VOFI-94220 format. One line per field, with one value per atom (N, C-alpha, C): residue number from 1; x, z negated, y negated; atom name; residue in three letters. Coordinates in nm, 4 decimals. Example, Ala and Ser with C-alpha at 12.3 -4.5 7.8 and 13.67 -1.06 7.14 Angstrom:
BEGIN
pos	c(1_1_1_2_2_2)
u	c(1.3190_1.2300_1.3200_1.2850_1.3670_1.2900)
w	c(-0.7800_-0.7800_-0.7800_-0.7080_-0.7140_-0.7870)
v	c(0.5690_0.4500_0.3300_0.2250_0.1060_-0.0030)
site	c(N_CA_C_N_CA_C)
code	c(ala_ala_ala_ser_ser_ser)
***
This chain:
BEGIN
pos	c(1_1_1_2_2_2_3_3_3_4_4_4_5_5_5_6_6_6_7_7_7_8_8_8_9_9_9_10_10_10_11_11_11_12_12_12_13_13_13_14_14_14_15_15_15_16_16_16_17_17_17_18_18_18_19_19_19_20_20_20_21_21_21_22_22_22_23_23_23_24_24_24_25_25_25_26_26_26_27_27_27_28_28_28_29_29_29_30_30_30_31_31_31_32_32_32_33_33_33_34_34_34_35_35_35_36_36_36_37_37_37_38_38_38_39_39_39_40_40_40_41_41_41_42_42_42_43_43_43_44_44_44_45_45_45_46_46_46_47_47_47_48_48_48_49_49_49_50_50_50_51_51_51_52_52_52_53_53_53_54_54_54_55_55_55_56_56_56_57_57_57_58_58_58_59_59_59_60_60_60_61_61_61_62_62_62_63_63_63_64_64_64_65_65_65_66_66_66_67_67_67_68_68_68_69_69_69_70_70_70_71_71_71_72_72_72_73_73_73_74_74_74_75_75_75_76_76_76_77_77_77_78_78_78_79_79_79_80_80_80_81_81_81_82_82_82_83_83_83_84_84_84_85_85_85_86_86_86_87_87_87_88_88_88_89_89_89_90_90_90_91_91_91_92_92_92_93_93_93_94_94_94_95_95_95_96_96_96_97_97_97_98_98_98_99_99_99_100_100_100_101_101_101_102_102_102_103_103_103_104_104_104_105_105_105_106_106_106_107_107_107_108_108_108_109_109_109_110_110_110_111_111_111_112_112_112_113_113_113_114_114_114_115_115_115_116_116_116_117_117_117_118_118_118_119_119_119_120_120_120_121_121_121_122_122_122_123_123_123_124_124_124_125_125_125_126_126_126_127_127_127_128_128_128_129_129_129_130_130_130_131_131_131_132_132_132_133_133_133_134_134_134_135_135_135_136_136_136_137_137_137_138_138_138_139_139_139_140_140_140_141_141_141_142_142_142_143_143_143_144_144_144_145_145_145_146_146_146_147_147_147_148_148_148)
u	c(-0.2750_-0.2129_-0.1724_-0.1934_-0.1558_-0.0479_0.0624_0.1691_0.1530_0.1462_0.1384_0.2724_0.3515_0.4910_0.5126_0.4099_0.4267_0.2903_0.2939_0.1685_0.0931_0.1652_0.1019_0.0312_0.0936_0.0301_-0.0947_-0.0858_-0.1988_-0.3154_-0.2876_-0.3936_-0.4512_-0.3664_-0.4132_-0.5021_-0.4680_-0.5526_-0.6879_-0.6867_-0.8113_-0.8980_-0.8353_-0.9106_-0.9883_-0.9238_-0.9908_-1.1074_-1.0914_-1.2015_-1.3158_-1.2831_-1.3858_-1.4684_-1.4061_-1.4783_-1.5826_-1.5684_-1.6596_-1.7663_-1.7556_-1.8492_-1.9923_-2.0821_-2.2249_-2.2961_-2.4160_-2.4925_-2.5067_-2.4891_-2.4986_-2.3665_-2.2593_-2.1280_-2.0665_-2.0013_-1.9246_-1.7873_-1.6852_-1.5470_-1.4875_-1.4381_-1.3745_-1.2237_-1.1555_-1.0102_-0.9422_-0.8666_-0.7921_-0.6430_-0.5720_-0.4267_-0.3772_-0.2511_-0.1904_-0.1852_-0.1530_-0.1308_-0.0238_-0.0480_0.0499_0.0533_-0.0414_-0.0407_-0.0916_-0.1562_-0.2040_-0.3547_-0.4296_-0.5756_-0.6312_-0.5859_-0.6369_-0.5910_-0.4734_-0.4258_-0.5159_-0.5520_-0.6428_-0.7800_-0.8292_-0.9579_-0.9537_-0.8417_-0.8265_-0.8414_-0.7790_-0.7917_-0.9345_-1.0042_-1.1442_-1.2259_-1.2029_-1.2737_-1.2373_-1.1123_-1.0717_-1.1453_-1.1628_-1.2352_-1.3826_-1.4333_-1.5716_-1.5803_-1.4659_-1.4643_-1.4288_-1.3971_-1.3651_-1.2263_-1.2174_-1.0901_-1.0295_-1.1001_-1.0515_-0.9574_-0.9253_-0.8406_-0.9184_-0.8513_-0.9112_-0.8376_-0.9069_-0.8492_-0.8853_-0.8034_-0.8373_-0.9501_-1.0544_-1.1646_-1.1416_-1.0165_-0.9874_-1.0592_-1.0582_-1.1206_-1.2688_-1.3146_-1.4600_-1.5314_-1.4613_-1.5066_-1.5739_-1.6609_-1.7285_-1.7125_-1.6709_-1.6722_-1.7565_-1.8619_-1.9523_-1.9153_-1.9130_-1.8871_-2.0123_-2.0566_-2.1851_-2.1705_-2.2611_-2.2683_-2.3024_-2.2558_-2.1907_-2.0397_-1.9849_-1.8408_-1.7995_-1.8947_-1.8697_-1.9830_-1.9555_-2.0557_-2.1725_-2.1451_-2.2489_-2.2038_-2.2979_-2.2587_-2.1655_-2.0669_-1.9759_-1.9444_-1.9561_-1.9127_-1.7790_-1.6786_-1.5461_-1.5446_-1.5274_-1.5426_-1.4130_-1.3726_-1.2544_-1.2967_-1.2997_-1.3485_-1.2372_-1.1188_-1.0045_-1.0355_-1.1099_-1.1372_-1.2600_-1.3286_-1.4451_-1.3955_-1.4382_-1.3924_-1.4938_-1.6218_-1.7282_-1.8136_-1.8384_-1.9185_-2.0541_-2.1090_-2.2376_-2.2289_-2.1109_-2.0924_-2.1143_-2.0791_-2.0928_-2.2390_-2.3293_-2.4717_-2.5210_-2.4612_-2.5003_-2.4612_-2.3736_-2.3277_-2.4249_-2.5188_-2.6194_-2.5544_-2.4515_-2.3765_-2.4601_-2.5577_-2.6400_-2.7167_-2.7417_-2.8137_-2.7372_-2.6076_-2.5259_-2.5426_-2.5836_-2.5865_-2.7094_-2.8081_-2.9274_-2.8973_-2.8394_-2.8075_-2.6584_-2.5809_-2.4376_-2.3567_-2.2325_-2.1388_-2.0631_-1.9982_-1.9178_-1.7762_-1.6782_-1.5409_-1.5088_-1.4816_-1.4631_-1.3233_-1.2473_-1.1174_-1.1392_-1.0623_-1.0713_-1.2087_-1.2599_-1.3926_-1.4006_-1.2866_-1.2868_-1.3399_-1.3572_-1.4145_-1.5669_-1.6258_-1.7691_-1.7963_-1.9233_-1.9613_-1.9018_-1.8511_-1.7798_-1.8641_-1.9943_-2.0779_-2.1411_-2.1052_-2.1698_-2.1246_-2.2185_-2.1932_-2.1209_-2.1887_-2.1313_-2.0963_-2.1614_-2.1360_-2.0235_-1.9507_-1.8445_-1.7258_-1.6665_-1.5376_-1.4339_-1.3645_-1.2692_-1.1271_-1.0612_-0.9252_-0.8310_-0.7208_-0.6198_-0.4889_-0.4356_-0.3080_-0.2017_-0.0861_0.0269_0.1521_0.2381_0.3645_0.4526_0.5208_0.6145_0.7487_0.8416_0.9756_0.9742_1.0642_1.0899_0.9675_0.8818_0.7658_0.6482_0.6596_0.5502_0.4422_0.3254_0.2146_0.1669_0.1295_0.0693_-0.0795_-0.1618_-0.3062_-0.3660_-0.4439_-0.5195_-0.6673_-0.7514_-0.8935_-0.9791_-1.0884_-1.1978_-1.3103_-1.3428_-1.4356_-1.5711_-1.6758_-1.8087_-1.8740_-1.9758_-2.0450_-2.0982_-2.1338_-2.1878_-2.0883_-1.9589_-1.8579_-1.8342_-1.8831_-1.8793_-1.7737_-1.8180_-1.7304_-1.6475_-1.6708_-1.5978_-1.4589_-1.4278_-1.2969_-1.2157_-1.0894_-1.0124_-1.0376_-1.0279_-1.0496_-0.9380_-0.9749_-0.8764_-0.8487)
w	c(-1.4369_-1.3311_-1.3858_-1.3024_-1.3368_-1.2382_-1.2883_-1.2011_-1.1824_-1.0570_-1.0194_-0.9555_-1.0224_-0.9845_-0.8603_-0.8183_-0.7036_-0.6412_-0.5276_-0.4654_-0.5602_-0.6342_-0.7295_-0.8404_-0.8893_-0.9901_-0.9333_-0.8080_-0.7430_-0.7309_-0.6863_-0.6737_-0.8105_-0.9105_-1.0456_-1.1018_-1.0745_-1.1193_-1.0491_-0.9217_-0.8472_-0.9055_-0.9509_-1.0137_-1.1338_-1.2130_-1.3317_-1.2922_-1.1846_-1.1358_-1.0860_-1.0070_-0.9513_-1.0587_-1.1694_-1.2787_-1.3401_-1.3198_-1.3779_-1.2816_-1.1541_-1.0546_-1.0856_-1.0569_-1.0744_-0.9439_-0.9221_-0.8035_-0.7997_-0.6823_-0.6635_-0.6722_-0.7123_-0.7219_-0.5847_-0.5708_-0.4501_-0.4935_-0.4336_-0.4616_-0.3337_-0.3411_-0.2283_-0.2473_-0.1512_-0.1587_-0.0608_-0.1142_-0.0333_-0.0421_0.0621_0.0632_0.2058_0.2239_0.3566_0.4011_0.5290_0.5795_0.4948_0.4561_0.3787_0.2307_0.1822_0.0405_-0.0524_0.0010_-0.0834_-0.0971_-0.0125_-0.0212_-0.0017_0.1006_0.1262_0.0182_-0.0364_-0.1472_-0.2688_-0.2985_-0.4098_-0.3823_-0.2586_-0.2210_-0.2355_-0.1983_-0.2136_-0.3604_-0.4482_-0.5905_-0.6392_-0.5912_-0.6296_-0.5909_-0.4705_-0.4272_-0.5143_-0.5527_-0.6427_-0.7768_-0.8240_-0.9473_-0.9387_-0.8161_-0.7921_-0.7688_-0.7734_-0.7578_-0.6199_-0.5252_-0.3894_-0.3857_-0.3275_-0.3234_-0.1841_-0.0809_0.0566_0.0973_0.2265_0.2824_0.2882_0.2608_0.2682_0.3776_0.4881_0.6007_0.5911_0.6519_0.6618_0.7630_0.7289_0.8239_0.9234_0.9552_1.0470_1.1802_1.2358_1.3664_1.3579_1.2682_1.2604_1.1867_1.1164_1.0354_0.9063_0.9116_0.7914_0.7843_0.6682_0.6399_0.5143_0.5264_0.4136_0.3444_0.2127_0.1299_0.0463_0.0399_-0.0233_-0.1235_-0.2236_-0.3097_-0.2234_-0.2538_-0.3779_-0.3787_-0.2685_-0.2643_-0.3567_-0.3899_-0.4794_-0.5814_-0.6925_-0.7984_-0.7525_-0.6697_-0.6106_-0.4702_-0.3834_-0.2468_-0.2480_-0.1607_-0.1468_0.0009_0.0455_0.1803_0.1689_0.2396_0.2482_0.3808_0.3741_0.4895_0.5120_0.6382_0.6745_0.7833_0.7503_0.8430_0.9227_0.9230_0.9909_1.1369_1.2049_1.3479_1.3742_1.2682_1.2855_1.3104_1.4209_1.4543_1.4203_1.4145_1.3866_1.2742_1.1662_1.0559_1.0997_1.2086_1.2576_1.2973_1.3423_1.3785_1.2599_1.1406_1.0205_0.9885_1.0319_1.0094_1.0700_1.1791_1.2468_1.1656_1.0686_0.9889_0.8759_0.8451_0.7405_0.6069_0.5680_0.4478_0.3203_0.3152_0.1955_0.1646_0.2669_0.2462_0.1523_0.1525_0.0678_-0.0802_-0.1117_-0.2504_-0.3284_-0.2612_-0.3312_-0.4324_-0.3855_-0.4748_-0.4778_-0.4115_-0.4033_-0.4220_-0.3754_-0.3925_-0.2626_-0.2554_-0.1396_-0.1841_-0.1051_-0.1172_0.0182_0.0203_0.1466_0.1540_0.2531_0.2839_0.3834_0.3693_0.4524_0.4399_0.3168_0.3000_0.3455_0.3600_0.4043_0.5460_0.6172_0.7519_0.7480_0.6283_0.6109_0.5740_0.5637_0.5173_0.3784_0.3538_0.2293_0.1042_0.1101_-0.0086_-0.0299_0.0499_0.0425_-0.0828_-0.1449_-0.2599_-0.3723_-0.4318_-0.5427_-0.6620_-0.6736_-0.7867_-0.7601_-0.6494_-0.6157_-0.7109_-0.7423_-0.8106_-0.7025_-0.7135_-0.6098_-0.6583_-0.5859_-0.6213_-0.5111_-0.5504_-0.4534_-0.4841_-0.3820_-0.3936_-0.3167_-0.3768_-0.3114_-0.3365_-0.2369_-0.2518_-0.3514_-0.4335_-0.5311_-0.5110_-0.5995_-0.5870_-0.5962_-0.5264_-0.5333_-0.5074_-0.4143_-0.3780_-0.4732_-0.5725_-0.6672_-0.6015_-0.6635_-0.6198_-0.7378_-0.7105_-0.8119_-0.7822_-0.8790_-0.8623_-0.9499_-0.8882_-0.9627_-0.9360_-1.0313_-1.0213_-1.0544_-0.9799_-1.0148_-1.0573_-1.1853_-1.2426_-1.2651_-1.1964_-1.2142_-1.3430_-1.3911_-1.5123_-1.5034_-1.3838_-1.3678_-1.4135_-1.4162_-1.4598_-1.6100_-1.6739_-1.8188_-1.8917_-1.9679_-2.0536_-1.9758_-1.8457_-1.7680_-1.7263_-1.7387_-1.6938_-1.8138_-1.8176_-1.7244_-1.7510_-1.6441_-1.6628_-1.7488_-1.8320_-1.9212_-1.8785)
v	c(-0.8264_-0.7489_-0.6115_-0.5104_-0.3736_-0.3307_-0.2786_-0.2298_-0.0804_-0.0393_0.1022_0.1362_0.2195_0.2395_0.3245_0.4000_0.4895_0.5193_0.5881_0.6326_0.7257_0.8075_0.8989_0.8203_0.7138_0.6287_0.5609_0.5169_0.4511_0.5477_0.6701_0.7700_0.8057_0.8207_0.8545_0.7434_0.6178_0.5072_0.5148_0.5492_0.5669_0.6771_0.7860_0.8958_0.8421_0.7586_0.7024_0.6122_0.5361_0.4519_0.5408_0.6423_0.7307_0.7990_0.8330_0.8983_0.8053_0.6748_0.5762_0.5260_0.5634_0.5110_0.5496_0.4551_0.4756_0.4404_0.4934_0.4528_0.3004_0.2447_0.1007_0.0273_0.0956_0.0311_0.0093_-0.1034_-0.1331_-0.1793_-0.1192_-0.1573_-0.2137_-0.3356_-0.4023_-0.3939_-0.3326_-0.3154_-0.4100_-0.5035_-0.5996_-0.5698_-0.6077_-0.5930_-0.5783_-0.6066_-0.5950_-0.4498_-0.4297_-0.2939_-0.2267_-0.1033_-0.0280_-0.0600_-0.1393_-0.1794_-0.0700_0.0339_0.1431_0.1531_0.0829_0.0849_0.2258_0.2955_0.4305_0.5272_0.5086_0.5923_0.5738_0.4496_0.4231_0.4846_0.4703_0.5299_0.6822_0.7435_0.8887_0.9275_0.8503_0.8761_0.8608_0.7585_0.7389_0.8613_0.9120_1.0333_1.1537_1.1646_1.2736_1.2607_1.1386_1.1145_1.1504_1.1555_1.1988_1.3489_1.4167_1.5613_1.6119_1.5228_1.5665_1.6293_1.7479_1.8201_1.8309_1.7888_1.8031_1.6917_1.6910_1.5859_1.4551_1.3458_1.2128_1.1368_1.1161_1.0443_0.8967_0.8140_0.6724_0.6575_0.5815_0.5637_0.4498_0.4198_0.3100_0.3269_0.4464_0.4642_0.4967_0.5857_0.6075_0.4931_0.4100_0.2966_0.3425_0.4430_0.4928_0.6440_0.6922_0.8362_0.8538_0.9329_0.9566_1.0874_1.0830_1.2006_1.2235_1.3480_1.3795_1.4937_1.4974_1.6150_1.7376_1.8542_1.8936_1.8694_1.8108_1.7852_1.6711_1.5835_1.4714_1.4629_1.3996_1.3834_1.2974_1.1974_1.1133_1.0756_1.0370_0.9996_0.8785_0.8804_0.7673_0.7483_0.6253_0.5903_0.5194_0.5720_0.5093_0.4341_0.3040_0.2161_0.1391_0.1290_0.0506_-0.0476_-0.1751_-0.2777_-0.3440_-0.2855_-0.3450_-0.3786_-0.2913_-0.3122_-0.3989_-0.4428_-0.5296_-0.6715_-0.7310_-0.8656_-0.9735_-0.9348_-1.0302_-0.9724_-1.0471_-0.9942_-0.9389_-0.9906_-0.9409_-0.7933_-0.7494_-0.6092_-0.5166_-0.5625_-0.4804_-0.4529_-0.5411_-0.5198_-0.3905_-0.3490_-0.2252_-0.1019_-0.1171_-0.0034_0.0324_-0.0576_-0.0346_0.0048_-0.0668_-0.0322_-0.0397_-0.1292_-0.1411_-0.0131_0.0687_0.1951_0.2888_0.2807_0.3686_0.3368_0.2158_0.1717_0.2177_0.2732_0.3190_0.4280_0.5370_0.6489_0.6796_0.5953_0.6204_0.4940_0.4985_0.3882_0.3639_0.2501_0.2112_0.1771_0.2198_0.1723_0.1116_-0.0184_-0.0899_-0.1486_-0.1029_-0.1616_-0.2755_-0.3817_-0.5015_-0.5684_-0.5858_-0.6459_-0.7915_-0.8566_-0.9953_-1.0099_-0.8987_-0.9021_-0.9194_-0.9137_-0.9344_-1.0791_-1.1121_-1.2448_-1.2673_-1.3851_-1.4157_-1.3930_-1.4185_-1.4073_-1.2712_-1.1747_-1.0436_-0.9687_-0.8992_-0.8124_-0.8854_-0.9779_-1.0543_-0.9661_-0.8486_-0.7588_-0.6593_-0.6762_-0.5819_-0.5956_-0.4819_-0.4801_-0.5085_-0.6204_-0.6614_-0.6338_-0.5437_-0.5049_-0.5490_-0.6103_-0.6535_-0.5815_-0.5171_-0.4465_-0.5228_-0.5373_-0.6030_-0.5207_-0.5153_-0.4443_-0.5180_-0.4402_-0.4963_-0.4250_-0.4449_-0.3875_-0.2353_-0.1721_-0.0277_0.0581_0.0165_0.0973_0.0841_0.0006_-0.0207_-0.1072_-0.1073_-0.1894_-0.2727_-0.3960_-0.4822_-0.4876_-0.4494_-0.4498_-0.5596_-0.6460_-0.7458_-0.7197_-0.7580_-0.7270_-0.8476_-0.8613_-0.9512_-0.8581_-0.8604_-0.7635_-0.8292_-0.7806_-0.8379_-0.7879_-0.8578_-0.8141_-0.6704_-0.6249_-0.4892_-0.3821_-0.4168_-0.3201_-0.3272_-0.4320_-0.4484_-0.3682_-0.2721_-0.1906_-0.0878_-0.0755_0.0261_-0.0188_-0.1465_-0.1952_-0.2414_-0.2125_-0.1296_0.0191_0.1013_0.2444_0.3055_0.3981_0.4620_0.6029)
site	c(N_CA_C_N_CA_C_N_CA_C_N_CA_C_N_CA_C_N_CA_C_N_CA_C_N_CA_C_N_CA_C_N_CA_C_N_CA_C_N_CA_C_N_CA_C_N_CA_C_N_CA_C_N_CA_C_N_CA_C_N_CA_C_N_CA_C_N_CA_C_N_CA_C_N_CA_C_N_CA_C_N_CA_C_N_CA_C_N_CA_C_N_CA_C_N_CA_C_N_CA_C_N_CA_C_N_CA_C_N_CA_C_N_CA_C_N_CA_C_N_CA_C_N_CA_C_N_CA_C_N_CA_C_N_CA_C_N_CA_C_N_CA_C_N_CA_C_N_CA_C_N_CA_C_N_CA_C_N_CA_C_N_CA_C_N_CA_C_N_CA_C_N_CA_C_N_CA_C_N_CA_C_N_CA_C_N_CA_C_N_CA_C_N_CA_C_N_CA_C_N_CA_C_N_CA_C_N_CA_C_N_CA_C_N_CA_C_N_CA_C_N_CA_C_N_CA_C_N_CA_C_N_CA_C_N_CA_C_N_CA_C_N_CA_C_N_CA_C_N_CA_C_N_CA_C_N_CA_C_N_CA_C_N_CA_C_N_CA_C_N_CA_C_N_CA_C_N_CA_C_N_CA_C_N_CA_C_N_CA_C_N_CA_C_N_CA_C_N_CA_C_N_CA_C_N_CA_C_N_CA_C_N_CA_C_N_CA_C_N_CA_C_N_CA_C_N_CA_C_N_CA_C_N_CA_C_N_CA_C_N_CA_C_N_CA_C_N_CA_C_N_CA_C_N_CA_C_N_CA_C_N_CA_C_N_CA_C_N_CA_C_N_CA_C_N_CA_C_N_CA_C_N_CA_C_N_CA_C_N_CA_C_N_CA_C_N_CA_C_N_CA_C_N_CA_C_N_CA_C_N_CA_C_N_CA_C_N_CA_C_N_CA_C_N_CA_C_N_CA_C_N_CA_C_N_CA_C_N_CA_C_N_CA_C_N_CA_C_N_CA_C_N_CA_C_N_CA_C_N_CA_C_N_CA_C_N_CA_C_N_CA_C_N_CA_C_N_CA_C_N_CA_C_N_CA_C_N_CA_C_N_CA_C_N_CA_C_N_CA_C_N_CA_C_N_CA_C_N_CA_C_N_CA_C_N_CA_C)
code	c(unk_unk_unk_unk_unk_unk_unk_unk_unk_unk_unk_unk_unk_unk_unk_unk_unk_unk_unk_unk_unk_unk_unk_unk_unk_unk_unk_unk_unk_unk_unk_unk_unk_unk_unk_unk_unk_unk_unk_unk_unk_unk_unk_unk_unk_unk_unk_unk_unk_unk_unk_unk_unk_unk_unk_unk_unk_unk_unk_unk_unk_unk_unk_unk_unk_unk_unk_unk_unk_unk_unk_unk_unk_unk_unk_unk_unk_unk_unk_unk_unk_unk_unk_unk_unk_unk_unk_unk_unk_unk_unk_unk_unk_unk_unk_unk_unk_unk_unk_unk_unk_unk_unk_unk_unk_unk_unk_unk_unk_unk_unk_unk_unk_unk_unk_unk_unk_unk_unk_unk_unk_unk_unk_unk_unk_unk_unk_unk_unk_unk_unk_unk_unk_unk_unk_unk_unk_unk_unk_unk_unk_unk_unk_unk_unk_unk_unk_unk_unk_unk_unk_unk_unk_unk_unk_unk_unk_unk_unk_unk_unk_unk_unk_unk_unk_unk_unk_unk_unk_unk_unk_unk_unk_unk_unk_unk_unk_unk_unk_unk_unk_unk_unk_unk_unk_unk_unk_unk_unk_unk_unk_unk_unk_unk_unk_unk_unk_unk_unk_unk_unk_unk_unk_unk_unk_unk_unk_unk_unk_unk_unk_unk_unk_unk_unk_unk_unk_unk_unk_unk_unk_unk_unk_unk_unk_unk_unk_unk_unk_unk_unk_unk_unk_unk_unk_unk_unk_unk_unk_unk_unk_unk_unk_unk_unk_unk_unk_unk_unk_unk_unk_unk_unk_unk_unk_unk_unk_unk_unk_unk_unk_unk_unk_unk_unk_unk_unk_unk_unk_unk_unk_unk_unk_unk_unk_unk_unk_unk_unk_unk_unk_unk_unk_unk_unk_unk_unk_unk_unk_unk_unk_unk_unk_unk_unk_unk_unk_unk_unk_unk_unk_unk_unk_unk_unk_unk_unk_unk_unk_unk_unk_unk_unk_unk_unk_unk_unk_unk_unk_unk_unk_unk_unk_unk_unk_unk_unk_unk_unk_unk_unk_unk_unk_unk_unk_unk_unk_unk_unk_unk_unk_unk_unk_unk_unk_unk_unk_unk_unk_unk_unk_unk_unk_unk_unk_unk_unk_unk_unk_unk_unk_unk_unk_unk_unk_unk_unk_unk_unk_unk_unk_unk_unk_unk_unk_unk_unk_unk_unk_unk_unk_unk_unk_unk_unk_unk_unk_unk_unk_unk_unk_unk_unk_unk_unk_unk_unk_unk_unk_unk_unk_unk_unk_unk_unk_unk_unk_unk_unk_unk_unk_unk_unk_unk_unk_unk_unk_unk_unk_unk_unk_unk_unk_unk_unk_unk_unk_unk_unk_unk_unk_unk_unk_unk_unk_unk_unk_unk_unk_unk_unk_unk_unk_unk)
***
């Protein structure tokens, strides 16, 4: 478990993850509402070089970020409003993995066995605004975890 003491710590940890992203990577972000998933995603985008505003994709569901604004293409996905896993098929999320990466909030809305190679991060609220981050690290992340 990694303790992130503030939103700033959460974003900074995301920056370190973003600096390590490679084409084909998928990061699944789990946690309750307000746990810091979008803050972590913002940091990941900063680690890819994105300097603009990072909005939550709750309503558009997918926000794509592309070079030259980022080092590699990244789709930021929020499946909170998806009620049936079949609906996610229409999003063509696998297309992002060819030359880019995916960060998916609420991945549990997809089929349970999807993306076995995903880095699965779970954020939970802790005392005094801190967050507890736990990770399921797939072999594809090998020497990249934990990010330094």
